[in-house]
N, C-alpha and C positions, 0 to 999 in steps of 0.2 A: 249703052254703057258696057254690056257684056263683051263687045268687040274691042274695048279700050284696054291698053296695057294696065294691069292691076298691080299697084304697089301697096303691100300690106306692111304696116309698121306695128310691131307688138311692143307695147310699153309706152305709157303716156307721161313719162318723167320729163326732166328738163330737155334732154336731147331729142327724145321721141316726139314730144309735143311741138317743139320748135321746128322739127323736120316736116311733120305733116302740115303745119301751118304754112310753111314756105311752099311745099309742094301743092297744097290746095290752092293757094293764091296764084301760083304760076301755071300749074298744069290742070288742076281740077276745075278751076273757073273757066278755062278755055276749052274744056272737054278734050284735052290732049291725053289724059290718063285718068284712071279711077284710083282714088286714094282712100285707104281704109286704116283707121286706128283701132287697135284691140287693146283693151285694158280691163283689169278685174275690178276697178273702182269706177265710180261715176264722176269723180272730181279730181282735180290736180292742185296740189300745193307744192311749191318749190321745196325740195327736200332739205336744203341747207337751213330752212326756217323751222323745221320740225321741233328743234329743241326750244324754240320760242313758244311754239304752240303748247309744248309739254309744261312749260313753266307758267303759262298764262300771259306772257308778255305780248303775244300775238293772237288775235281772234281769227281762227282758221275760216270761220264762216264768211268773213269779210275779204279773205284773200284767196279763196279757192276758186277754181275755174271749172264750170260744168262742161264736160266733154261734148254733150249733145248740143248745147247752145253754141259752143265754140265751133263745132263741126259745121253747123248751119251757116255761120258767118264766114267761114274760111273754106268752104267748098270741099269738104272731105266727109267720109262716112265714119260712124262710130259703132263698134260692136262691143257690148259688155260681156266680159268673160275672161277666163284664165287659160292661156295656152297650155295644153297638156301633151301634145304629140305632133309629129311631123311625118309626112309621106313625101320624100324628096322626088321620087320617081313620078308621082301623080301631081306634084306641086300643090299639095294641100296641107293645111295645118289644122289640128284638132283643137276645138275649144271645149273645155270641160263643162258639164252641166252647171247652170247657175241656180243656186238655192237661196231661199230667204233665210231670215234669222232663226227660224224654227227648223230649218233643215229640209223644208219642202221644196221639191224641184219646181222652178219657175220656167226655165228654158232647158230642154234636153241637150245632150252633147251634139255638136254640129261641126261642120267642116267648111273651111274657107279656101277657095282656090286663089293662087297668086301667080304672077309672072316674076315679080321681084319681091323678096321678103327681107325686111329689116328687123332685127331683134335688138330691142333696147329696154330690157326688163330690169336694168339696174342691179342692185346688190342687196344682200342682207348681212346682218352681223355674223361674224365668225367667232364662235366661242372656243374654238380649238379643242373641243372635247372636254373642257373643264368640268369636272364633276359638280352637279348641282346648278350649273349656270342656266340651263333651259328651264328648270323648275322654279328657280328662286330669283331670277333676274328680270328686270324690265328692259325692253328694247325700244328703239326709236327708228324702226325701218319704214314705218308707214304712218299715215295720218290717224288711222284707227288706234295704233299703239300710242301715239303722242297724246291723243285725247284720253285714253285710258290712264296714262301716267298722270295727266292733269287732275283727273278725278281722284285718283289715289293720293296725290300730293295734298289736295285740299282736305280730304278726309283725315290724313295724317296730321296736318296742322290743326284741324278742328279738335281731334282727339287730344293732342298735346296741350292745346289751349285749355281744355276742360280739366286735364290732369293738373295743370298749373293752378287753376282756380281752386282745386281741391287740396292743393299743397303737397301733392305727391311728386315723385320723380317724373320729369317731363322732358328730358333731353331727346331730341329726334336726331338719329344718326343716319345720314344719307351718304352713300358711297358710289362713286362713279369709277368703274373699271375701264381704263383706257384714256390716255391723255392726248389724243389727237385733237383736231379742231373741234369736233362735236363735243367731246368730253370737257374740254377747257371752257368752251362757250356756255355749255349747259351749267357748269359749276357757277359761273358768274350770274347767270339768269336765276338760279335757285337762291343765290345769296340775295339778289334783289327782291325775290319773292318773300324771303324771310324778313326783310325790312319793311316791305310794303303791306303785307297782310295784316299786321297788327293795327295799321291805320284804319282798316275796314272791319273792325269789330273784334279781332282776335288779340285784344290788348293785354291779355295775361301772359302771352308768349312773347319772349324777346328774341331778337336775332341771334343773340349769344346762346340761346337754348337749342339752336339748330346747328348741328355739327356736320359740315360738308367736307368730304375727303375725296381726293382724286388719286387713283393708283395707276402707275405706269410701270410695265416690266422693263422697259429700256432705262438707260441711265439718266435720261432727262425727258421732260414732257415735250410734246410736239417734236418727236425724234426725226420726222421726215423734213422738217423745216430748218433753216439756219440756226446756229447755236445762239446768236444774238437775240433772235426772236424768241427762242425758247427761254432764255434768261429773263427777258422782259416780261414774258407771260408768267413765269414763276413768281417774280416780284409782285406783279399785280394780283395774282391769286392770293398770295400770302398777305398782301395789304388788305384784301377783302375778307380776311380770316377764313380762307379755305386751306385745308391741310393738304400738302403736296407730298406724296410718297413715290419717289422715282427709284428705279432699280429694285422693285418689289413685285415679283411675279405672284399671281394668285394660284393656289393649288386646288381650292375647293370653295364653293359658295353654298352656305347653309341658309336656312330660312331667316334667321336673325343675326347672322354673323358671317365673316369672311375669314378663311384660313389662308395665311400666306405661306410661301414656299419654305420659309425658315421656321414654320410652326406657330407663328404669332396669330392670335385670334382677335379680330377687330369686330366690335358690335356694329350691326347695320340693319336697320329696319326697312330701308328702301335701298335696293342695289340696282344700279343701271349698268348694263354692259354696252360699252362703246369702244371696244378694242378689236380692230381688224374687221375686214369685210370679205365676203365671198359671193359669187354669183349663185342664183337659184339652182338647186340640185337637179331639176328636170333637164337642164341644159346638157348634162352628161349623157343623156339617153336620146339625143335627137339624131337618130339614124346615122351614126358614125361621124358626126361633126367633131372636129378636134377640140378638146378642152384641156386646160392646164389643171394643176392641183387645186386651184380655187374655183373650179367649175366655169371659169371664163372661157368663152369661145375664142380660139386662136384665129386671128385674122391676118391678112396681108396688110401692107401699108395702105392699100386702097380701101381697107375696111371690109373686103370680101373674105368670107370664111375660106380656109385652106382647102376644104373638100368640095365646095360648091360655089361657083362664081355668081350664082343668082341669089345667094343668101349673104346679107351683110349684117354686121353687128357694130354697135357703138355704145359709148358710155362705160359704166362700171362693169358690165357683163362681157366686155371685149378686151382681149389682150392684144394690143396693137404695137408692133415693133416701131422703133425709130432709128433713123440713120445715125451712125456713130455712137450707138448706145446699146448696152446689153440688157437694159430694162425697158419694159413696155411703158406706154403712156400711163401716167398716174391716174387713179380714179378720182377725178375732181370735177366740179361743176363746169369750170372753164374749159376743160378738155371735152366734155360732152357738147358744150355750146359750139366749139370749134369743129368738132367732128360732124355735127349736124349741118354746119355751113358747107363743109367739104362734100359730104354725101349728097346734099342737095344739088351741087354742081354735077357730081357723078351721075345721078339718076336722070337729070335733065339731058346730059350727054348721051346716056344709053338710049333714050328715045330717038335720038338723031343719029345713032350708029357711032357715037364718039367713044373716046376712051375714058377709063376711070381716072379720077384725080387722086394722086397719092396724098395721104394726110401727113402733115408736119406739125407737130405740137409746138406752140409758142407759149412758154411759161411767162405769164404777166406778173408773177409774184403771188404772195399770200397775205391775207388779212385775217386777224383774229379779233373778234368783237367781244368785249367784256360788258355786255348789256349796256346800261346807260352810263357806266363809269368811264370807260375809255376804249380805244381801239389801237392795236399795234399791227405793224406789217412791214413787208418789203415789196417794192415795186421793181420790176426788171426793166432796165433800159434797152430799148430795141436796137439802138445803134452801138452802145458801148458794151452791152452784154453784162453790165454790172448791176447789182441791186442797190436800191436806196431805201434805207430804213426810215419809216414814218410812224408817227403816233399822234394821239389826241384828235382834235377836230378834223384835221386834214385827212387822217386815216379813216375816221368815221365817215366822212363824205365819200371817199372812194368805196368803202364797204357798202354803203347804201346804194351807190350807183350800180353795183353788181346786180342787185335785184331789179332795179329799174331797167337795166339792159335786157334782162330776161323778159320783162313785161313788154318792152318795145318790140322784141322779136315775136311776141304772141299777139299784141294788140295794135302796134303802130305807135307813133309818137303822140298823136292827138289824144287817143284813148288813154295812153299811159299818163299824160298830163292831167286828164280828168280824174283818173284813179288816184294820183298823188294828191290832188286837191281834196277828194273825198276822204282819203286817209287822214289828212290834217284836220278836217272837220270832225271826223270820228274820234280822234284822240282828244280833241277839246271837249267833246260831249260825254265820253265814256270814262269809266275808271281806268287807272293805269295798268291794272291787271284784270284778266278775265276771272270772275269770281264764281262761276258755275260751270 
């Protein structure tokens, strides 16, 4: 194995995990290359589903993939740890010491040699330096954060239910800062939770006692998507009794309130930050690799970093140019999926002395899911280049297919079919919300 070309992929998100799965099945299985995945966690959950984990609509335990088990099935190696440094000359990356929950060191700092390095570490929320955001906001960048949010939400509902029983003031004010896809979908999921939890014993608290607000600095929600989609999303949120505040920048986040730019103070006992993203800060210090203002690694259209042809980047942490456009590829799950496919072809070519494949992003449209209420979106026509607006059951079907496509890339068609059947059985046997 030491004599084989070593491809190291850092980051087991959607793009990184799909890439090592394809490489393992193609190259690792036939001993044509050694494939290693590095990630700071033991399991993978598709990031677009984290807001459902946070609200309790999705049981992460039933939907997470264990890296070690997956690696064994798909012929790659897994290393647990967080990348903390890089030696480009020696072609080695540094993995920070791994510590347990008490801070005790389990595995010391170590180094991994590579021939080809792929960085796919995703993104984190960008609070733009807003005072109080880091101390007083909840974030949904990881499964750990989503699970913490879920526990805090259940405790908040329980507390307000008790206050209602005592006849005291019991309004729960929840505010989501940022009305992109995550913020909008989370608002719908929280409204569902406010209507479902009273069914499971919290019957002194009514859905009307839970005030949910979505704040967006731009003049409309979903500002990156077509105006028609934004308008439909606004109507649906308002129909679900979610307060929409567009054109309202936040200047400060306090423990129990939010201060708007115009000085207005809004009460908020649970505040979630979902506005903007940036790549992890450590990328800015990787031996001179070029980054932009959001810490994204600047790459060529081939996904190779501008300073090192043996280092690639994909997904949210990469700023990839596109022909006839002055904007890089948008940080979306479909982009990471397409980049993984392109990079798989490039890395296979490299072993045979072939050329890198340029990445061309194909926008297939956008879908916004309002929990079990409805789904709206637009689909891009490959031939006409025009978008088609869809909503309701048809849009919901397309939305669900996105996750199944991700599962097919990781497990194949047969296993995905079995997983789908198990999901149906699980939903029939368990409560509609995760209650613990």
